[in-house]
C-alpha positions in Angstrom: -42.2 -90.3 -86.2 -40.9 -93.8 -84.9 -39.7 -93.8 -81.0 -37.0 -96.2 -81.9 -35.3 -93.7 -84.5 -35.1 -91.2 -82.0 -31.4 -90.6 -80.8 -30.6 -92.3 -77.1 -29.6 -88.3 -75.5 -33.2 -87.3 -76.9 -34.5 -90.4 -74.9 -32.6 -90.1 -71.7 -33.8 -86.7 -71.1 -37.5 -87.5 -72.0 -37.3 -90.4 -69.9 -35.6 -88.4 -66.8 -38.0 -86.9 -64.2 -38.6 -83.4 -64.9 -36.3 -81.1 -61.9 -37.9 -80.5 -58.8 -39.1 -76.8 -58.2 -37.3 -74.6 -55.5 -39.7 -74.6 -52.3 -41.5 -71.0 -51.5 -40.8 -69.5 -48.3 -43.5 -69.9 -45.5 -45.9 -66.8 -45.4 -44.2 -65.3 -42.3 -41.4 -64.9 -44.0 -42.6 -63.4 -46.6 -44.7 -61.1 -44.8 -41.7 -59.4 -42.8 -39.5 -59.3 -46.1 -41.9 -57.4 -47.6 -42.6 -55.1 -44.5 -38.9 -54.5 -44.6 -37.8 -51.9 -46.9 -35.0 -52.2 -48.8 -34.1 -48.0 -48.2 -33.7 -46.3 -44.6 -37.0 -44.1 -44.1 -36.3 -40.8 -44.9 -36.5 -38.2 -41.9 -39.3 -36.6 -40.9 -40.1 -32.4 -40.5 -40.0 -32.9 -36.4 -36.7 -34.6 -36.5 -35.3 -31.8 -38.4 -37.1 -28.8 -36.1 -35.6 -30.6 -32.8 -32.3 -30.5 -34.7 -32.3 -27.0 -35.7 -33.4 -26.5 -32.3 -30.6 -28.3 -30.2 -28.3 -26.1 -32.8 -29.7 -23.2 -31.8 -29.4 -23.8 -27.8 -25.8 -24.6 -28.6 -24.9 -22.0 -30.5 -26.3 -19.4 -28.5 -24.5 -21.4 -24.8 -21.5 -20.9 -26.8 -22.0 -17.3 -27.4 -22.9 -16.8 -24.1 -19.5 -18.6 -23.1 -17.6 -16.6 -25.6 -19.2 -13.2 -23.9 -18.2 -14.1 -20.7 -14.8 -15.3 -21.4 -14.4 -11.6 -23.1 -15.5 -9.9 -19.7 -13.1 -11.9 -17.7 -10.6 -11.4 -19.8 -11.1 -7.2 -19.8 -11.5 -7.6 -15.5 -8.3 -9.5 -15.4 -6.7 -7.0 -18.0 -7.8 -4.0 -15.4 -7.1 -5.5 -12.4 -3.6 -6.5 -14.0 -3.1 -2.6 -14.7 -4.1 -1.3 -11.3 -1.8 -3.4 -9.9 1.0 -2.4 -12.1 0.0 0.9 -11.2 -0.3 0.5 -7.7 3.2 -0.4 -8.0 5.0 2.0 -9.5 3.1 4.7 -7.1 4.7 2.5 -4.5 8.2 2.9 -6.2 8.0 6.1 -6.5 6.8 7.1 -3.1 9.5 4.8 -1.8 12.2 6.9 -4.0 11.0 10.1 -3.3 11.2 9.4 0.5 14.4 8.2 0.0 15.2 11.4 -1.5 14.0 13.7 1.5 15.7 11.9 3.8 19.0 12.4 1.6 18.4 16.0 1.2 17.7 15.7 5.0 20.7 14.0 5.8 22.9 16.3 3.6 21.7 19.6 4.6 22.0 18.5 8.0 25.5 17.6 7.7 25.9 21.2 5.7 24.9 23.1 8.7 26.4 20.9 11.4 29.5 21.7 9.5 29.1 25.5 8.9 28.4 25.9 12.7 31.9 27.2 14.4 32.2 24.8 17.3 33.7 26.9 20.6 36.9 25.8 21.3 38.2 25.1 25.1 39.3 28.3 25.7 36.2 30.1 24.5 34.2 27.0 26.3 36.3 28.7 30.2 35.8 32.0 29.3 32.1 31.9 28.9 32.0 29.9 32.3 34.2 32.3 33.8 32.2 35.2 32.7 28.8 33.8 33.9 30.9 32.7 37.4 31.8 36.6 37.5 28.0 37.8 36.7 26.6 35.4 39.4 28.7 36.6 41.8 27.6 40.5 40.8 24.5 39.8 41.3 24.4 38.1 44.4 26.5 40.7 45.6 24.1 43.7 44.4 21.2 41.4 46.3 23.0 41.2 49.3 23.6 44.9 49.7 20.0 46.1 48.5 19.0 43.7 51.4 21.0 45.5 53.6 20.2 48.8 52.6 16.1 48.1 52.8 16.9 46.4 56.4 18.8 49.5 57.5 16.0 51.8 56.1 13.1 50.0 58.0 15.1 50.3 61.1 15.6 53.7 60.6 12.2 54.7 59.9 10.9 52.7 63.2 13.5 54.9 65.0 11.7 58.3 63.8 8.5 56.9 64.5 8.2 55.0 67.9 4.4 55.3 68.4 3.6 53.8 64.6 4.0 49.9 64.5 6.5 49.4 61.5 7.2 45.5 62.0 4.3 44.9 60.0 6.5 45.8 57.2 8.6 43.0 56.5 10.7 42.7 53.9 11.6 38.9 52.4 15.1 38.8 50.1 14.3 37.0 46.7 13.7 33.1 46.7 15.6 32.3 43.9 18.0 34.3 41.6 18.0 32.8 38.1 21.2 33.7 35.8 20.5 33.4 32.3 24.1 32.6 30.4 23.6 33.7 26.4 26.5 33.1 23.8 26.0 33.6 21.0 29.5 33.7 20.3 29.6 36.4 17.7 33.5 36.5 16.5 35.1 34.0 14.7 37.1 30.9 16.0 40.1 31.5 18.4 38.4 35.2 19.7 37.8 35.5 23.3 34.5 37.4 23.2 34.1 40.6 25.0 31.4 41.5 28.2 29.3 43.5 26.3 29.2 40.9 23.6 27.0 38.3 26.2 23.9 39.5 27.6 22.7 38.5 31.1 19.8 39.2 33.1 18.5 38.0 36.5 14.9 37.5 37.4 13.2 37.8 40.8 10.3 35.7 40.8 8.6 37.6 43.5 
């Protein structure tokens, strides 16, 4: 084929220089690219073991926390129940004390109302009877003293040779008069002399 018979396009392509080739990467970059894998490395069995151990320790700590929480809750509930029972017992004790005091006051008021209070006339009669009994007792003691003294004088006159002066008579130092006024009768009635017992005592 004659070169002149070729088309202008073909001749231009033949005359143009060949395309430049892409520059090849340096050897260091190629080695780093070859060393870097396209996917992440798969975990080894040691990593799985450590993860399981950590999870086991975490589960154990959580179980201990749950147990301690339940114990604390039970202890708190027991203390609360004990406090409630103690408060109920205290309220019951105070209520019983109040009821007993009210009953005592009621019984005292009833007894006070049931007890007859002596009138002024009855009190005057009792004081008069006590004064009369005291006068009679003093008079009887005085007569007894005179009688004993006269007996001693007569004895001394009948026996002049004997020493009778050693026989001494001392009157009672004190005479106590006990007044007992049970007031057996109804209010308004004056008790008789026999209804009020009396006695006198000689302390010697």
